[in-house]
N, C-alpha and C positions, 0 to 999 in steps of 0.2 A: 610734552603735550601732543606734538604731531604724531608720535608713535602711538599714543593712546587713541587718537582720532583714526589713524590707519587701522588699528585693531578693531575699533568699533565699526568702521565702514566694512571691513572684511566680514565681521560677525553678522552685520545686517545683510550683506550680499549672500552669505551662506544660508542664513535663515530664509531669505526670499527664494533661493534656489530649492531649499528643502520643501517649502510650501508649494512651489510650482510642481515639484515631483509628486507630492502627495495629491495635489489636485488632478494631475494627469493620471495617476493611478486610480483615483475615484472615477474619472471619466471612462477609463478602460473597463473598470468593473461594471459601471452602469451600462455601457455598450454591450458587454458580454451578457448581462442580465436581460437586456432587451432582446438580444439574439436568441437566448435560451427560451424566453417567453414566446417569441415568434415561432420557434421550432416546436414548442409544446402545442401552440395553436394549430400548426400544420399537422402535427400528429393527430390531434383531435379531429381535424377535418378528414384526414385519411381514415380514421376509425369510423366516422360517419359514412364516408363513401363505401367502406367495406360493408357496413351494416346495410346500406341501401342496396349494394350488389347482392348480398345474401337474400334480402327481401325479394328482389327481382327474380333471383334464381328460384325461390320458393314459389312465386306466382307462376313462373314459366312451367315448373313441375306440375302445379295444380291444373294449368291449362292443358298440358300434355295428357294428364290423367283424364280430364273431361273429354278430350278428343278421342282417347282410347275407348272410353265408355260409349261415346256416340257411335264409333265404328262397330263395337260389339252389338249395340242395339240395332244398327242397320243390318248386320249379318243375321241376327236372330229374326228380324222381320222378313228378310229375304227367304230364310229357311221356312218360316211359317207360310209364306206365300207359295213356295214350291209344294209343301205338304197339302195345302188347300187345292192346288192344281191336280195333284195326284188323286185326292178324294173326289174332285169333280170328274176326273177321267173314269174312275171306278164307277161312280154313280151313272155316268153316261153309258158305260158298257152294260150295266145291269138293266137300264131302262131305255134300250134302243127302240123298242117297238112302239111304245106308247108316248114317247116324249120327243118327237121330231121338232116341234115348235120350240119346246124347252131347250132342245139341243142348239137350234139355231140361235135362240136368245143367249144360251150359255156360251156358244161359240163367239157371238158378238161381244158378250161381256168378257169372255176370255181374251179376245183380240184387244179389247180395250185395256184389260188388265196387263196383257203383254206389252202394249204400247206404254202403259203407265210404268211397268217394270223397267222397260228400256229407258224411259225418261228418268226413273229413279236411279238406274245404274249410271246414266250420264251425270246426273246431279251428284251421285256418290263419288264418281271418279273426279268430277270437278272439285268437290269438297276435299277429296284426298290430295289433289294437286295444290289446293290452297293451303291445306295443312302442312304439306311438305315445304311449300315456299315460306310459310310462316315459321316453320321449324328452322329453315336455313337462315331466315332473317334473325330469329332469336339467337342462333349460334353465332352469327356475325356480330350481333350486339354484345353477346357474351365475350367474344374475342376482343372487341373494341374496349369493353369495360376492363377486361384483364390487362390489355395493353396500357390503358390509362392508369390502372393500379400499379403496374410495374414501373411506369414513368414516375408516379408519385413516390414509389419506394426508392427509385434511383435518386430523385431529388432530395428525399430525406437523408439518404446516405451521403450525398454531396454536402448537405447542410451539417451533418454530423462531422464530416471531415473538416469543413471550414471551422466548426467550433473547436475541434482538436487543434487545428492550426492557430486559432486565436488564443487557445490556452497556452500553446507553446510560445507564441509571441509574447504573451503576458509573462511567462517564466523568463524569457530572454530579457524582457524589459526590466524585470526585477533584478536579474543578474547585472544588467548595465547600471541600474540604480545603486546596487551594492558596490560595484566598481567605482562609480562616481563618488560615493561616500568615502571609500578608502582613499581615492585620490585627493579628496578634500581634506581628509585627515593628514595625509602626507604633506599637502600644501601648508596646512596649519603648522605642522612640525617644522617645515622648512622656513616658514615666516618667523616662527619663534626663534629658530636658530639664527636667522638673519638679523633679527632685532637684537639678540644677545651680542652677535658679532659687531653690530653697529654701536651698541653701548660700549663694548670693549674698545672699539676704535675711537669713540669719543673720549673715553678716559685716557687712552694713550695720547690722543691729540692734546688733551688738556695738560697731561704731564709734560708733553713736548713744549707746549706754550709756556708752562711754568718754568721749565728749564731755560727756554729762550729768554724769558723775562729776567731770570736770575743771572744769566750770562750778560744780558744787556745792562743790568744794574751794576755788575762787576766792572764791565767796560766803561760805564758812565763814571764810576768812582775813579777809574784809571785815567780816562780821557774824556774831556768835555765836548769833543768833536763828534761824538756818536749820536747827537740829538737828531741829526738828519735820518739816520738809520731807524731810530725809534719812531719818527714821524712816518717813515715808509712802512714800518711794521703796522702802525695804527691804520694807515690807509689800506694795507692788505687785509687787516681784520675787518675794516668797514666794508671792503669789497666782498669778503667772505660772508658777512652778515647780510649784505644786499643780495648775494647769490642765494643764501639760505631763505631770505624773504621771498625771492622770486620762486624758489622751489616750493615753499609753503603755499604761495598763490596758485602755482600749478596744481598742487595737491588739492586745494580747495576747488579749483575748476574741475578736476577729475571727480571730486565728491559730488559737485553739482550735476555733472554729466551722469554719474551713477544714479543720482536722485531722479533725473529726467528719464533714464532708462527704467527705473522702478515705476515711475508714473506711467510710462508707456506700457509696461507690463500689466499695471493695474487696469489701464484702458483695455488691453487685450483680454484680461480676465473678465472685465465688464461685458465685452463683446461676446465672450464665451458664455457668460451667464445669460445674456440676451438670447443667444442661440439655444441654450437649454430651455429658456422660457418658450421660445418658438417651437422647439420640439415637443414641450409639454402641451402647448396649444394644439399642435398637429395631432398629438396622441388623443387630446380631448375631442378634436374634430373627428378622428377615426372612431372613437367610442360613440360619438353622436351618430356617425354614419351607421355603425353596427346597430345602434338602437333603432334608427330609422328603418334599417333593413328588417329588423325583427318586427317592427310595427307594420311594415308593408306586407310581410309574410302573413301576419295575423289578419290583415285586412282581406276583404272579399276580392273576387276576380274582377269585379266591375271597376274597382279603384286601382287595379294593378298598373295600368298604363300611366296614370298620373303619378303614382309613387315611383315608377321607373324614371320618368322625366325629372322628378324632383331629386332623386338620388344622383342622376347624371349631372344635374346642375350643381349639387353640393360637391360632387367629386371634382368637377371642373374648377369651381371656386377654390376648393382645398388645394388642388394641384397648382393653380395660379398663385395662391398665397405662399405655398412652399417654394415655388420658383422665385418669387420676389424676395423672399427671405434669404434664399441661397445667393442670389445676385448681390443683395446688400451686404451679406456677410463676406462674400468674396471681395467686393470693392473695399470694404473696411480693412480686411486683412492685407490687401495690396497697399493701401495707404499707410498702414502701420509699418509694414516691412520696408517700404521705401523711405519713410521718415527715420526709422531706426538705422537703416544702412547709411543714410546721409549723415546722421548725427555721429555714428561710429567712425565714418571716414573722416569727418571734420575733427573729431576728438583725437583720432590716431595721428592725423597730420600735424595738428597743433602740438600734441604731446611729443612727437618725434622732433619737431623743429625746436621746441624748448629744451628737450634733452640734449640735442646737438649743441645748442647755444650754451647751455650750462656746462657741458663737457669741454667745449672750447674755452669758455671763461675760466673753468677750473684748471685746465691745462696751462693757460697763459699765466694764471696766478702762481701755480706751482713752479713754472719755469722762471717767473720773475723772482720768486722767493729763493729758488736755487741759485740764480745769478747773484742775488744780493748776498746770500750766505757764502758763495764761492769768492765773491769780491772781498767780503770780510775776512775770509780765511787767508786769501792772498795778502791782504793788508796786514793781518796779524803775523803771517809767516815772514813777510818782508820786515816788519818791525822787529820780530824776534831775531832775524838774521842781522839786521842793523845793530841791535843791542849786543848780539853775540860778537860781531866784528869789533864794536866799540870796546866791549869788555876784554876781547883778546888783545886789542891794541893797548888798553890800559894795563892788562897783565904783563904784556911784553915790556911796556915802559917801566912798570913797577919792578919787574925782574931785573931789567937793566940797571935801574937805580939801586936795587938791592945788591947786584953784582959789583957795583962800584964800592970803593972803600967807604965804610960808614962814616957819616959826618956826625949824625946825632941819633940817639936812640929814639927820640920822639918821632922823627920822620919814618923810621922803620915801623913803629907801632901804627902810625897813621896809614901807611901803605898796606900793612897787613889787614887792618880794619876795612879799608876800601876793597881789598881783594876778597875778603869774606862777604862783604855786602854784595859785591858784583856776582860772586858765585851763588849767593842766595837768590838774587834777582834772576840769574840764569835758570836756576832750578824751578823757581815759580813760573817763569815764562814757558819753560819746557812742559811743566805740569798743565798749564793753561792750554798750551798747544795740543797736548794729548787729549785733554777734555773736549776741546773744540772739534778735534778729529772724530772722537767717539760720538759727540752730539751730531755731527754731520752724517756719519754713517747711520746712526739711529734714525735721523730724520729721513734719509734716503729710503731706509727700510720701511718706515712708517708710510711714506708717500707711495711706495710700491704696493704695500698692503692695502692702503686706502683705494688705490686705483683698481687693484684686483677685486676688492669687495664691491666697488662701484660697478665694475663690469658684471660681477655675479648678480648684483641686484637688477641691473638692466636685463640680463638674461632671464632672471626669474620673472620680471615684469612682462617680457615678451612671451614667456611660457604661459603666464596667466592670461594674457590676451588671446593666445592660441586656444587655451582651454575654454575661454569664454566664447570664441568663435565656434569651437566644436560643440559646446552646449547649445549655441544658437542653431547650428545645423541639426543637432538631435531634436531640438524643439520643432524645427521645420519638418523633419522626418515624421515626428509624432503627429504633427498637423496633417501631413499627407496621409498617414495611416488612418487618422480619424475621418478624413474625407473619403478614403476608400471604404471604410466601414459604413459611412453614410450612403455611398453609392451602392454597396452591397445590400444595405437595408432597402434602398429604393428598388433594386432588382427583385428582392424577396417580395416586396409589396406588389410589384407588377406581376410576379409569378402567382401570388395569392389571388390577384384580380383575374388572371387567366384561368386559374383553377376554379374560381367561383363562376366565371363565364361558362367553363366546360360543364360544371355541375348543373348550371341552369339549362344549358343545352341538353344534357342528359335527362334532366327532369322533364323538359318539353318533349323529348323523344319518348320518354316513358309514358307521359300522358297521351301522346299520339298512339303509342302501341296499345295502351289500355282502351282507348276509344275504338281502335281497329278490332281488338278482341271482343269488345262489346258488340260491335257490328257483326262479327263472326258468330257470336252467340245468338244474336237475333236471327241471323240467316239459318243457323242450325236449328233453332227452335221452329222457325217457319217450315223448314224441310221435314222436321219430325212431325209437325202438325199435318203436313201434306201426306206423309207416310201413314199416319194414324187414320186420316180420312180415307185414304185408299184402302187400308185394311178394313175399316168399317164398311165401305162400299162393297168390297169383295165378300165380306161375311154376309151382308144383306142379300147380294146376288146368290150366294150359295144357299142361304135359307129359302129364297124364293124358288 
């Protein structure tokens, strides 16, 4: 029954380990899916930035074309003004005699037009300087946008590299999982072999006990003084049963400790589930934040300040909730690890002490049994020697009596019968002595085999404990990797926030540039109006 219980406990432990590995694999897959979704979102944001950059470039090209058109209009107006001046000069040369007053007025109007032309030239140069400065600013903004796009590309490359590394780590984790399964199979095979060896050893011990009982029964038939030895053997058997009961009690204690460990693992799984729920809640909060951002974008400019304040408050509350959840999870993990380490240390110490006590008791029992058997052998050998000496003396006496002149034929026959009986007794005692020697040798061999198997079982138990410790270390390493993934996700979220801030800053700069261009358009329209008014005034003067 104890062997079946051990097998059931081992099967339960292996099933729990397999379930833990499957859960960890699911967690790794979920983290990889989350990372891939975040990378897809970043790629979408980069595509949006690229489209915005293309739109900005198109707008800048349109403004450059408009500026070129304005410069061409200014040049054509200046050429028309020069042609008008040439026409006025020609008219003044043809009508010098009759139009002195008109000349004076024309000279005054020409001086005014010259002054207006100078002012127009100054305004045109000023506008050209402004256009050059604006072109430089647009080139600087283009360079800054290109630099930001290159930074985002480098970030996407880094994220792709991290995804590749995560995939490689998943492959290595799967390889480790396969190795652990192979080791578990080998341990199962070793345990089955040890169980078979234990059953064979039990059968051999039972055979040895049966042989001892048979020898004891034969000796009881021969001598009534062996009752003390039988009582001692019964006491040894009772001690063995007590040791076996203590060993079963230790095994039950180990089973309870394993159950406690399983309960602690279930608690840890519950904590992990809570953490998943917290992550889901955080994802819901992020979705709500995204929805709030969309709503704020759709809202008017008047409510923009209030929406920004509300989003900042939501972000702060979300960050505070995430920090609290992380602190609680870390505290719970520390408590669980400390409790598990204490329980493992106590169980290992108690198990080692009980194993040492059992080994010492078993050795004492084996030594006492050996001493008893050696004493019995010495007693049997002494008895055989005494019988041999007595039979030899009887034979000598009989031979001496036979060597004497025969008195009666009846005495000779009686002596011969006695000699035969003595020889038969000697043969039987010699056979018994040989059997006892063989039984002692077989018992010594069986004791040696039992000790070797006991040592091998202790070694296997220690190996199993080491493997459990290695599994605990692997679990801790997986927890550390999960924490690193969480930290990396936090870094990615911070980078996303920085990117969004940069996008908002670029949008603000774009709006400012659009306003500046509108102001420039208004100024250019005003200058064009002034030029047209000057042209109209010049034409009127020419007509006059």
